[in-house]
N, C-alpha and C positions, 0 to 999 in steps of 0.2 A: 653692887654687882658691876663688874667692869664691862666695857663694851665687848671684849672677847667671849666672855661667858654668856653675855646676853645673846650674841649672835649664835653661839653654840646651841643655846636653849631654843632659839627660834628654829634652827635646823632640825633638832630633835623632835620638836612639836610638829613640824611640817612632815617629817618622815612618818611619825605615828599616825597623822591624819590620813596620809596617803595610803598607809598599810591598812588602816580601819576601813577606808573606802574600798580597797581591794577585797576586803573580806566579805562585802555585800555582793552576792552574785547578781548578774544581769541575765535577762532573757537573751537567747541568741536569735538574731534577726526577727525582732517583734513586727507583726504587721501594722499595729497602730491604726486600725481602721475605726473611725468615729462612728458611734451608732447613735441613732435618734430615739426619741420616745415612741412607745406604743402602749395603749391602755387596753385592758381586757378584764377578764374575770377569772379567778382561779378555780381549781377543782372543788374548793370549799365554798364557792359563791362569793368570795371576797373580791374587792376591787384590787387589781394589780396594775402596776405602772413600772416601766423600765427606769424611769426617773428616780424611783424609790430604792433602786439597786445602788445608787451612788454611794461610794464608800465601802462597797463590798466586792470581793473577788467572786466571780460566778462562771459556771459552766452552762452553755446553752445548746439546744438542738431543736429540730423541727420533726414533728411526728403527727400522726392522726390514728384514731382508735380502730378504724376498720381497715387499717393497712394490712395487705396480705404478704408483704415481703420483708422490708428492712426494720420497720418500727418495733415490732416485739424484741428481736435481738438487740437492737440499738438501746432500748429502754433497760433491758436486763444488764447490758454492758455499762450503762450510766449508773445503774444501781450498784454494780461491783465497784465502780470508780468513787461512788459516794461512801462506800464502806471503806475503801483505801484511804480516803481523806480523813475519815474519822479515826482510823488506826494511827495515822500520822499527826493527828491534832491539827489538821489544816481547816481553818474556818472559811467556808465557802458555801454559797448557795447554788442551786440547780434550777434551771428553767427549761421546760419543754413547751415550745409554741405549737399549738395545733394549727396544721395547714388546711384543716377542713372545718373551719369554725361554724358552718351552718349545720353540721351534723353533730359535732362533738360538744355536747352540753357539759357543764361541770360534773354532773353526775356520771356520764360515760367516761370522762377523763379520770375521775377518781377511782372507778371501777378498773380501767386500764392500768393505772399507776399501781394500785394494790396488787393486781394479778401479776405484775412484773417486778415486784420487789422494791418499789420506790419507798424511801422514808420521807413522808410528807411534812416532816418537821422542817427540813431545809430544801425541799423541792416543790416548785410551783408548776402545775400543768395549766396553760393559759389558753383561753378561748374568748369569744365575746367582742371580736372586731369583725369586720367584713372580709370576704374572700379577697377583694381587691387590695384591701389594706395590708394583709399578711403577704400577698405576693409581691407587693412593692417593697415592704419592709424587709423580706428575705433577701431581695435583690440589692437594695441600697445600703442597708446596714451590715449585712453578713455575707454579701456577694454570692449568694447561693440561689439556686433556682427553686421557685414554688409555683406550680402551675396545675390548675384543675380544669381540664378541657370540659366544655359545655356538655352536660348530660352524663359525664363519667362519674364512677363512684370512687375511683382511685385517684390520687393526687401525685404528680411528679415533684419530688423534692430531693435535695441533697442529704447525705447521710454522715455529715461531719459533726464533730463535737467542737465547740468554740469556747475558748478560754477568754474571759473578759475581765479586764482590770478594774480597779477601784474608781478610775475616772472614766468609765464607760467606753473603753476602747477594746475592740477584738484584738488580742495580742497574738493568738496562735489558733490554728485549726488542725484537727487530727481525725484519722479514720475512726468512724463510730460504730460501723457494722460488723466488720471482721478484723483480725489482728490489730485490735486496739493497743496503742503503745502506753499502757497504764503507767509504768514507771516514769516515762518522760513527762506524762501529764502531771503526775504527782509532784515531780521535781520542779516543773514550771510553775504550778499553782503555788507551791511552797515559796518560791522566789517572790512572786507577786504579793502573796499574803504577808510577807515579812517586810514589804516596802512601806 
């Protein structure tokens, strides 16, 4: 092979690699919020740890079972999203953190999950930490409010859905209570799952 054809081959290979890289979609404006670990208990009474989610794409939200406003519709919306992921073959997990851990037992969470259409094969409803822990965790890792005033039975919390990458970073957040952008979430999750 002469120098001329060697140079030509290098250019062809470089062009091919460039085009191959262009074929892999990237998320638009990823948030890249680092999240820390929290440990708890799932609806089935098993130990749960965010550290164990490493290497998986997952969706997260914050709910509680005696919620009188956004939690039932949010959970039904997340169940619809779970169904759409299955239809598209997107491998992902779902996690709902209870913001009322002293009230929400694993049994109550399982009942709530089942009542709102959650498929518990790939969806964990988590409790078993303290109120202070989940309030700090929501604020520090997901930049969302979690607050249960003294003596109250309702908890103030955000209604977003969060998309978390395989390396435990919040990449996107979306409306979770009404006008959920299902197609956008599916598209974004597919990009992360394929990375």
